[in-house]
C-alpha positions in Angstrom: -34.4 5.5 69.7 -32.5 8.8 69.4 -30.4 10.1 66.5 -27.2 8.3 67.5 -29.0 5.0 67.9 -30.8 5.4 64.5 -27.7 6.5 62.5 -25.5 3.7 63.9 -28.2 1.0 63.5 -28.7 2.2 59.9 -25.0 2.0 59.1 -24.7 -1.5 60.6 -27.8 -2.6 58.6 -26.4 -1.1 55.5 -23.1 -2.9 56.0 -24.9 -6.2 56.4 -27.0 -5.7 53.3 -30.2 -5.3 55.3 -31.4 -2.4 53.1 -35.0 -2.1 54.3 -33.8 -1.9 57.9 -31.1 0.6 56.9 -33.7 2.8 55.2 -36.0 2.7 58.2 -33.2 3.7 60.6 -31.8 6.4 58.4 -35.2 7.9 57.9 -35.6 7.9 61.6 -32.3 9.6 62.1 -33.3 12.2 59.5 -36.6 12.9 61.4 -34.6 13.3 64.6 -32.1 15.6 63.0 -34.7 17.8 61.5 -35.7 18.8 65.0 -32.1 20.0 65.8 -31.9 23.0 63.5 -31.4 23.8 59.9 -27.6 23.9 60.0 -27.0 21.1 62.6 -24.2 18.7 61.3 -26.3 15.7 62.2 -28.9 16.8 59.6 -26.3 16.9 56.9 -25.0 13.5 58.0 -28.5 12.0 58.0 -29.2 13.3 54.5 -25.9 12.1 53.1 -26.3 8.6 54.7 -29.8 8.1 53.3 -28.7 9.5 49.9 -25.8 7.0 49.9 -28.2 4.1 50.6 -30.5 5.2 47.7 -27.5 5.8 45.5 -26.1 2.3 46.1 -29.6 0.8 45.4 -29.9 2.7 42.1 -32.6 5.0 43.4 -30.7 8.0 41.9 -33.6 10.4 41.6 -34.3 10.1 45.3 -30.6 10.3 46.2 -29.8 13.5 44.3 -31.9 16.0 46.2 -30.7 14.6 49.5 -27.1 15.1 48.5 -27.8 18.6 47.4 -29.5 19.5 50.7 -26.5 18.1 52.6 -24.1 20.1 50.5 -26.2 23.3 51.2 -26.1 22.7 55.0 -22.3 22.0 55.0 -21.7 25.2 53.0 -23.6 27.2 55.6 -21.5 25.6 58.4 -18.3 26.9 56.8 -14.8 25.7 57.6 -15.8 23.1 60.2 -17.7 21.1 57.6 -15.2 21.3 54.7 -14.3 17.6 54.7 -17.9 16.5 55.0 -18.8 18.9 52.1 -16.0 17.4 50.0 -17.2 13.8 50.6 -20.8 14.7 49.7 -19.7 16.6 46.6 -17.8 13.5 45.5 -20.8 11.3 46.2 -23.0 13.6 44.0 -20.3 13.6 41.3 -20.4 9.8 41.3 -24.1 9.8 40.9 -23.9 12.2 37.9 -21.1 10.0 36.5 -23.4 7.0 36.7 -26.1 8.9 34.8 -23.4 10.0 32.2 -24.1 13.7 33.2 -20.4 14.3 32.6 -20.4 18.1 32.8 -22.2 18.2 36.1 -20.0 15.4 37.5 -16.9 17.3 36.5 -18.2 20.5 38.3 -18.8 18.5 41.5 -15.4 16.9 41.3 -13.7 20.3 40.8 -15.5 21.7 43.9 -14.5 18.7 46.0 -10.9 18.9 44.8 -10.7 22.6 45.7 -11.8 21.9 49.2 -9.4 18.9 49.7 -6.5 20.8 48.2 -7.1 23.7 50.6 -7.2 21.3 53.6 -4.1 19.5 52.4 -2.0 22.7 52.0 -3.2 23.9 55.4 -2.2 20.6 57.1 1.1 20.5 55.2 1.9 24.0 56.5 0.9 23.2 60.0 2.3 19.7 60.3 5.0 19.4 57.7 5.2 17.6 54.4 5.9 14.2 55.9 3.3 14.0 58.6 1.1 10.9 58.4 -2.1 12.9 58.9 -1.8 14.6 55.5 -2.1 11.2 53.8 -5.9 11.4 54.3 -6.0 14.4 52.0 -3.5 13.0 49.5 -5.5 9.8 49.2 -8.8 11.7 48.9 -7.2 13.7 46.0 -6.0 10.4 44.5 -9.4 8.9 44.7 -10.9 12.0 43.0 -8.4 11.8 40.2 -9.0 8.1 39.7 -12.7 8.7 39.5 -12.1 11.1 36.6 -9.8 8.6 34.9 -6.7 10.8 35.6 -4.7 7.7 36.4 -1.3 9.4 36.1 -2.2 12.0 38.7 -3.7 9.3 41.0 -0.6 7.2 40.7 1.6 10.1 41.8 -0.6 10.9 44.8 -0.7 7.3 45.9 3.1 7.0 45.6 3.5 10.1 47.8 1.1 8.7 50.3 2.9 5.5 50.4 6.3 7.2 50.8 5.0 9.2 53.8 3.5 6.1 55.4 6.6 4.0 55.0 8.6 6.7 56.8 6.1 7.2 59.6 4.2 3.9 60.2 5.0 0.3 61.0 5.9 -1.4 57.7 3.4 -4.1 58.5 0.4 -1.8 59.1 -2.9 -2.3 57.4 -2.8 1.4 56.4 0.2 0.7 54.3 -1.4 -2.5 52.9 -4.5 -0.4 51.9 -2.3 2.2 50.0 -0.3 -0.6 48.3 -3.6 -2.1 47.0 -4.9 1.3 45.8 -1.6 2.0 44.0 -1.5 -1.5 42.5 -5.0 -1.1 41.1 -4.1 2.2 39.4 -0.9 0.6 38.0 -3.0 -2.2 36.7 -5.2 0.3 34.9 -2.1 1.9 33.4 -0.7 -1.5 32.3 2.3 -1.5 34.7 1.6 -5.1 35.6 5.0 -6.1 37.0 5.0 -3.5 39.7 1.3 -3.9 40.4 1.9 -7.6 41.1 4.7 -6.8 43.6 2.6 -4.3 45.4 -0.4 -6.6 45.6 1.8 -9.5 46.9 3.2 -7.1 49.6 -0.2 -5.9 50.6 -1.5 -9.5 50.8 1.4 -10.6 53.0 0.7 -7.7 55.4 -3.0 -8.4 55.6 -2.5 -12.2 56.1 -0.2 -11.4 59.1 -2.1 -8.5 60.7 -5.7 -9.6 59.9 -5.6 -13.3 58.9 -5.9 -15.0 55.5 -9.7 -15.4 55.8 -10.5 -11.9 57.0 -13.1 -10.3 54.6 -10.9 -7.2 54.1 -8.4 -9.4 52.4 -10.9 -10.1 49.6 -10.3 -6.7 47.9 -6.6 -7.5 47.4 -7.5 -11.0 46.2 -9.9 -9.6 43.6 -7.4 -7.0 42.6 -4.8 -9.8 42.0 -7.4 -11.8 40.0 -8.1 -8.8 37.8 -4.4 -8.2 37.3 -3.7 -11.8 36.2 -6.8 -11.8 34.0 -5.6 -8.8 32.2 -2.2 -10.4 31.7 -3.8 -13.6 30.3 -2.6 -15.6 33.3 -6.0 -17.2 33.7 -5.1 -20.1 36.0 -3.7 -17.7 38.6 -6.6 -15.3 38.0 -9.1 -18.0 38.7 -7.3 -19.2 41.8 -7.4 -15.8 43.4 -11.0 -15.2 42.2 -12.2 -18.4 43.9 -10.3 -17.7 47.0 -11.8 -14.2 47.3 -15.3 -15.7 46.9 -14.6 -18.4 49.5 -13.4 -15.7 52.0 -16.5 -13.6 51.5 -18.9 -16.6 51.7 -17.3 -17.7 54.9 -17.4 -14.2 56.4 -21.0 -13.4 55.3 -23.2 -15.9 53.6 -23.3 -17.6 50.1 -25.8 -15.1 48.7 -24.8 -12.0 50.6 -24.4 -8.9 48.5 -20.8 -8.6 49.7 -20.0 -11.6 47.5 -21.0 -9.7 44.4 -17.5 -8.3 43.6 -15.9 -11.8 43.6 -18.8 -13.3 41.5 -18.4 -10.5 38.9 -14.6 -11.0 38.8 -14.9 -14.7 38.2 -17.8 -14.3 35.7 -15.8 -11.8 33.7 -12.8 -14.2 33.6 -14.9 -17.1 32.3 -16.8 -15.0 29.8 -13.5 -13.6 28.3 -12.2 -17.2 27.9 -15.5 -18.2 26.3 -16.2 -20.5 29.2 -19.9 -19.6 29.0 -21.2 -22.6 30.9 -19.1 -21.6 33.9 -19.9 -17.8 33.6 -23.7 -18.3 33.3 -24.4 -19.7 36.8 -22.3 -16.9 38.4 -24.2 -14.2 36.5 -27.5 -15.8 37.3 -26.5 -16.0 41.0 -25.6 -12.3 40.9 -29.0 -11.5 39.5 -30.8 -13.7 42.1 -29.0 -12.0 44.9 -30.2 -8.6 43.7 -33.7 -9.9 43.2 -33.9 -11.4 46.6 -32.6 -8.3 48.4 -34.1 -5.5 46.2 -37.1 -7.0 44.4 -37.4 -7.9 40.7 -37.9 -4.4 39.3 -35.2 -2.5 41.1 -32.8 -0.2 39.1 -29.8 -1.9 40.6 -30.6 -5.0 38.6 -30.1 -3.3 35.2 -26.3 -4.1 35.2 -26.8 -7.8 36.1 -29.5 -8.2 33.4 -27.4 -6.6 30.7 -24.3 -8.6 31.7 -26.3 -11.9 31.5 -27.8 -10.8 28.2 -24.4 -10.0 26.9 -23.2 -13.5 27.7 -26.1 -14.9 25.6 -25.3 -12.5 22.8 -21.7 -13.6 22.7 -23.1 -17.1 22.0 -25.5 -15.8 19.4 -28.4 -16.9 21.6 -30.5 -13.8 21.0 -33.7 -15.4 22.0 -32.5 -15.7 25.6 -31.0 -12.2 25.6 -34.1 -10.4 24.4 -36.3 -10.7 27.5 -33.4 -9.7 29.7 -32.6 -6.5 27.7 -36.3 -5.7 27.5 -36.7 -6.0 31.2 -33.6 -3.9 31.8 -34.9 -1.2 29.5 -38.2 -1.0 31.2 -36.6 -0.7 34.6 -34.1 1.9 33.4 -36.9 4.0 31.7 -39.0 3.9 34.8 -36.2 5.0 37.1 -34.2 7.3 34.9 -33.9 11.1 34.7 -34.4 12.9 31.4 -30.7 13.4 31.0 -29.7 9.7 31.6 -27.8 8.4 28.7 -27.8 4.9 30.0 -31.4 4.5 28.9 -30.4 5.5 25.4 -27.6 2.9 25.4 -29.9 0.2 26.5 -32.6 1.2 23.9 -30.0 1.1 21.2 -28.9 -2.4 22.4 -32.5 -3.5 22.3 -32.9 -2.2 18.7 -29.8 -4.1 17.6 -31.0 -7.3 19.3 -34.4 -7.0 17.5 -32.6 -6.7 14.2 -30.6 -9.8 15.0 -33.9 -11.6 15.7 -35.3 -10.5 12.3 -37.9 -8.1 13.9 -36.9 -5.3 11.5 -40.0 -3.1 12.1 -39.7 -3.3 15.9 -35.9 -2.6 15.6 -36.6 0.5 13.5 -39.1 1.8 16.0 -36.7 1.5 19.0 -33.8 2.8 17.0 -35.8 5.9 16.2 -36.9 6.3 19.9 -33.3 6.0 21.0 -32.1 8.6 18.4 -34.8 11.0 19.5 -33.9 10.6 23.2 -30.2 11.0 22.5 -30.9 14.2 20.7 -32.7 15.6 23.7 -30.0 14.5 26.1 -27.3 16.1 23.9 
């Protein structure tokens, strides 16, 4: 297999959740690309794709140097690599954000924004303010703003994107549906529920006509609507859309495919908030089982699932069931973390609190002291 075959096979495997295959193909693509020259764009693409795989699997210490190498290559390539450079900078920023390395994340976001703004203004000058091609840059800027919790800025950029698309594209295009969903999500975050609902309904109507009601791409809109109704306390509607999203994904993929995770998380959160613990528990256990089957029982990606399930038990004052889950999450996090990863501190503090609840005061004091010492180093 050559570079093209390896990179495409890796992307297909990644999309299907076949992560071992994806790693093998991406590694093969990287080996091929290293023979093509130090500034070949295929080398940067290979590094970024392999880094994204590691990133999504929680292998952050392996992903970071690959992102950095890709950024260095793109910077040497100059103007032709600007959009690739911005994408990789954003990916690295997201990695730092996950590790709560906020200063480094902000620096990467600023660099990405500077590039995208330059490209946007150049396109605007060349094509005009209402050309559909500039929407790519507007939505990139909106995504960057959203990632930094600048929801007001993101809202304005998505609104401008939508305005341009509505004047230049078919009103029933999936591109417009995508922007409607993105804007609706930001409006949900900002508490503008009435408008968000209208936009989601419009997006869903388009997707059901252009794609079909059971297309897996429709699931994002369904999950967004479930989240919106849940935040409004309209739990019956939230549950209806949550179950529909899960059904769509299970039909398109398989019952325990990783693509079903977003719908499972949405439903579990709804049930937990309503104190419907008996219904939330099997969903959270299923999420954990999916991760264990695909990634192995000690993978960093499982930390969130372990903590979520432990949190459900803590909400029921069932600290005995929560303790081994938090302990396991802590061990995984410590083994896979960097020295500046605050998530380890947070888990250690949670474990100390849990030990206190279980009456293990001396153990609680020990872990509390360890967490404080580590927090001081991170700060």
